[in-house]
N, C-alpha and C positions, 0 to 999 in steps of 0.2 A: 597231519593234519593242524594241529596248534600253529608248527611252525609256519605250516604255511598261509594259515590264513592271518596270522600277524603280516604278513606282507599282501595284505589283500588291495590296499591302494595302491601296488606297484602290482599286476596281476602277471607283467612277464617278469619280475624277477620272482613271485612266486613258484609261476611254473619254473622259472631254472635250477630253482632251488631245489624243487622236488625232482625234477630229473635230474642234479646233482645226486641228490639221495636215493634214487631211486639206481642208477648205477653203482653206488658205493653198494648198498647191501646187494644189489646183485651179484656182486662180488663176494664179500662175503658170505653166503649164502652158497657158494658156489661147492662141486663135486671136490675140487682143489684145495680151495682155503678151507671152507666148513668151521668158519670162525660163527656162526649165525646159523639155527635150522628154518628160524620164519621171515620172510621181510615183510616189513611194514609197510612199504611202500606200494602193494602190491592192494587192486582196486582204489586208491586214492588218486583223484581228478586234479590238474591243472585248473588256475583261474580262467576264464575267456575277459579278455579285457573290455570294457564297455564298450556299448556300440556306441560310436560318435555319432552325434545328430547331423541333417544337413546343411544346418546350419554353420558347423564345426568345421565340416569337410570343406566348404564352400570357403571359409575363411583361412584354411590352411593349406590352400594348393599351393602354396607358394610364391605368390605376385605380392611383389615387394609394396609398399602403402607408399605416397609419391610425398616427397621433402616440400614443407614449405616453399625452398628453394625452384625446386620442380615447379610448382604452383605458377608462380612469379614469371620464370622462364617461358612456360605453357602462355600465361596473360599477355606479354610482352609479345608475341609471335601471333597470338590470334585475339583480334580485338573485337569488342562487343558490337555484334554485326553478320559476323562469321559464322558458317553454318557448326566449324569445327567449337567456337566457344559457345557457343548455344549446349553444346553436348556435351562440353566440359560443367559447362554451366547447371546442369540436371541430374549429372551424377555426383559432383562435390556439394551440392547443396540440396539434395534428395537423400544421397545414400544409398539408392537403389540399383540394384545391379544391371547389366548392358542389356539386357534383353527388356528388363521392364521399362529402362530409360528409350529405348529404340522404339516400342509403339506407345509411350506417354503423349497422349492428345489434350484437346480443349476437352474433350469429353467424361476426361477424368477429373477437372477440376471444378468444384462447388463454392462459392462463397470463399476464394482463394486458398482450400485446403484442396492438396490433391488424396483422390480417393480412388485406390487401387487393390487389387486381389495379388501377391507377387505371384509370378509365375513358376518358379520355382521351390517354393514351398507351401503355395496357395493362402497363405499368411494375409489378409486385410491389413490395411494402413491408410493412413493419414495424416500427412502430412501438409503444415500450413507450409506458404508459398513465402521465404525471406523476400527483402528487398531484391537483393540482387540476382535473384533469379528470377522475379518479376520482372526487370531491366532485360535480362535474355530472352527471357518468351517474348515479350512485344517485340522482337524481329523477327518471329518466326514466321513463315507462309500463313496466311491467313487463311486458306480452307481446306489446308491436309489435314490429314486423319492423324498425324501424327506433329510432335514438332520437328523432329530431326526428319528428314529427307536426304533422298536422294538429290543429284542436280537437276532431275527430271520433276519432282516431285513425287516422287514414289516412297513407300516407304521402306524400311527397312528390317530383312533380317538379322539377330543379333548377331550371326558369325560376321554377317556384313559388315554391321556396326562394330564389332568389334576391328576388325582387321582393319578398317577406314580411320578411324580415331586411333591404334597405333600409328598409323601412319602420320595423323598431323600430330601425335607426340615426337617422332624420330624427328620431322621437321621442324620442332623449337626446340629439340636439342634435349628433349629429356626420351632417352633412349632406349631407357629400360621399363619404363613407364608404362602403364595397362588401364583400360578403364576399371577394373576392379578395385587397381592400388588408386583409386580416388575413393572408393567405397571404404577404405583403410582409414584415408588420412581425413576423411569424414567424421569416423567413428573416432580418431584420434583426439581430432576438435573438440568434439562432442564430449569426452573425456574429461579432456584438458578443463573445459567450462564448467566443468562441475556436474554433465547430466550423471543422472540416476541409473540405477539396471532397468527399472520401469520403463524411464523414459525411454534408453537407448532401446529398449526390446519393440517399444512403438513405431519410432524412429524407422529403424533396420529392418523391422518385421521380423524379427528371432523368436522362437518360440518362449514362452514362462520359463521352461526348466532348463534352456539352453545355457551355457556358461560363459557365450563370447561376448556379453555386456561387461561381465563382472573381468575375465580378461584384461578387455581395454581399459576399465577403470583404477586395477589394480597397475597397469602398466604406466597411467599417468600419476598415480598418488608415486609412485618410486620416482617419478622426473622433479613431481615437488619436494618431495622428501631429499632429495639428493639436493636440489636449489636452494632449499633452507639450509640444509646442514652441511654443505659443502665447506664454510668459514670453520667449519672443527678441525680440518686438518689442518688448519696453519698452527704453528706453536704454540701452547695457552700463553695467558698472560701470567701464570702462576710459574709456570717455568723459565719464564725472560727474567721474570723477579727474580728467580735464585741466581 
């Protein structure tokens, strides 16, 4: 049990260790071998992996984050005034998931701040509107219930929204991009620009105990540290002097 608990930080490894020991002790206590009379693994249970939050499951579904090159390609193909650019701006400048982005409308805005309860987790968010988003929202249909609509002015279900937006990505040459990938690059940008864990939780609607914000911040820290330290890979001046 002590050896199992040493591996508690990696539950799968702890359980695999126990399975290995169980197999060995079952062999050692068998009538044929007879090295031991008692199997010490009897009654010892494996460790269950920590249950992932909805946030972590959502962020780890395998959707790749957009690159800044992807962003440039999309903006070049879909200028301000198109429905595609409007959807893109909502996604990247709010960090909302596709279902929330699809239903976002003027009824959710008060004093230049988006107020809504996220569909997936029920977490309330209050997201100030950036100038880039305000410019795009100004092109939305004036009387629609949601900013992004079909060509007939109807609201879009999140599945329809996602499929339609995927086609827009392909048309822009961003073939592997998705609506959820924009949420990821929004989080990457926030982390690179110095957002704290509480700030990112507030923006993206992650629960207080979620590890998602910390993961993005740690990734951003690695990028900054690599940029600052890359020159250390050059030949040291002191060695060159020798």
